[in-house]
N, C-alpha and C positions, 0 to 999 in steps of 0.2 A: 657742153658734152657731159655724158654720164660719168665716165672715167672711174667707175667703182665696180668692184666685184663683191657680191654679198655671199654670205655663208651658204645660201641656197644654191649658189652656182658651183659649189665644191666639186660635184661630180663632173661637170663640164670642164672645169679648170684642170682636173687631173686626167681627163681623157686624152687620147692621142692627138697630136698636132694636126693630123690630116682628117680628123673626124668631123662630122656635121655639127656635133655638139660644141666642139671647140670653135669652129667657124662662127656659129651663132653667138657664142660668148664674145668674140671679138667685135661683131656687129653691135651687140648690146652695149659693150664697153664704150664704143665711140659714138653711140647714138646721141642725137641732140636732146632728146627728152628722156628723163628717168622713167623707167617702167613703174606703173602703179597697179597694185593688185588689191582687190577688195574680196577677201576670202569669204566674208559674210554673205556676199551676193553670188558666190560661185555656184554654177549649175552642177558641179562635181560634189556629190554628197559627202564624201570623206573630207574634202577641204573645208566645206561649209560647216560641217559638224565639229571639226577640229577647232575652228575659230571660235565657235560658240562655247565649246567646252573648256576653252582656256580660262574663261571667267569662273567656271566652277572650280577648276584646279587652283586658281589664285586664292580662293577662300581657305585652302588647306595650308597656306604658307603664312609665315610671320609677316608682320607689318614692314619689315626692312627689305622685303622683296619688291622689285619694280618690274613691270612688264615692258617688253619691247625696248630694252635698254641698248643704246647704240655704243659700240666700241670699235676702234680702228687700230690696226697694227701701227706701232710707232715707227718701225723701219720701212714698212711698205704700206703707205696710206691709201693705196688703191684697194686694199683689203679691208672690208668693214663688215660688221655683224650686228644684226638686231637680235639680242639675246631674249629668249622667251620670258625668263624670269631671273633677274639678276639680284643677288644679295648685296646691298650697299652698306658700307661702314665708313663713316667719315669721308663721304663723297667718293669712295673708291669701291670698285667691284671686288668682292672677296670670294664669291662663289656664284654658281648659276645652275638652273635647271633648263635643259632643252627638252621640250615636251613633244611627244609623238603620239598620235592616236591610232589605235588598231582595233578592228572589229572584235567583238566579244569572243567569238569562237577561236580566232587566232590568238587572242590574248590568253585564253585558257590552254590551248593546245601547244603554243610556242613560247610565249613570254613567261608564263608561270613556271614551266619546267626549267627554263634557263635560270630563274631566280634561285633555285635550290642548289645550283652548282657553286663551286668555289669561285672566288673572284677571277683567278687566272683562267678557269674554264669558261666563265661567263664572257670574258673578253674574246677568247678564241671563237666562240659561237657568234657573238655580236659582229665581229670582223668578217665572218663568213656570211651570215644570214642578213645582217643589217649594215653592210659595208658603207653605204652612202650616209646613213645616220651617224655612224662611228666617225667617218671622215669629216662630216660637218662639225661635230663637236671638236675635233682636232683643229679645224679652221678657227673656231670660236675661242679655243684655248690660246692659239697663236695671237689673235687680236686682243684678247683680254690680258694676256701675260700670266694667266693662272696655270697651276700645275695639274689640276684635276677639276672635274665638275660632274654633274648628274645628267645622264640620259634617261628620260622618264617615258615609259610607255603606259598609256591610259586606255582602258577599254571603252569602246563605243557600243552601246546597247541598242541604239536606235538612230535612224537618220531623220527623225521627225524633229523639226526645229523647236517646236513648243516643248516637247519632252526634254530636249537638251537644255533649253533655257531654264527649266525648272529643276534640273537634276542636282542633287546634293551628293557629293562623293564621300566614300569612306575609304579606309586604308586598303581594302581589298580591291579597289578599282584601279589602282596603278602600282607600278613597280619601278623603283629607282635603281639604276646601275651606275656605280662610280667608275668614271672613265679617267684614266691617268694620261698625262701628256705622252704622246707617241712621237718621238723625234724622227722616226723613219717616215711617217706620213707628213709631218710638219715640214721636213726638209724637201719633200716632193712639192708641197704647196708653195714654199718659198722659191724653189727652182722655177716653177711655172709663173709665179707672180712677178719675177724680175722682168719678164718680157713686157707685161702690162705696165709695170712701174716706169720702165724706160719710155714707153709711149706717153704716159701721163706727164713725166718730167719734160719731155721734148715739147709737148703741146703747151705746157704752162711756162715755158721759158719767157 
């Protein structure tokens, strides 16, 4: 069985118990086969472009960053995350960047103005306008045991695969927001995770 909830499932996990999203999460959790997603072959332009542009973003990072680094919660091992870019020091994760792509016009109209706010104001806006992304980072902070990390928004200028494969980023193409550990959100994740952990423990007896 799968018996794993990934950080991409955060919205479904935190949804109401009677919702369709939560019901589908339960089905996914106990499914015999783990789901496999190939974003590079996705017919959805945003997903495919995002996957391609991750390679371009990796070139802006130091050599101690590793892509798709897996971490699991020590207390609730049903919770696991594939960190987009994890900074590793002495075999331990010490920081990470969670990358989100957003089309150029929205990047200029929404993300850039947020970047000029104070950190407290940034968090208020991100929790309102990008709640699912914010909560996903909290899920990842829980799994990694870290106190903070970066939520990064990168502009997408084209959905042409060839253009994106050739793209070279500069500092104006992305914005990093520092996200601190939010125990209110993490407590909600833990509360919902207990149900799934009990199922996993029962099955693995």
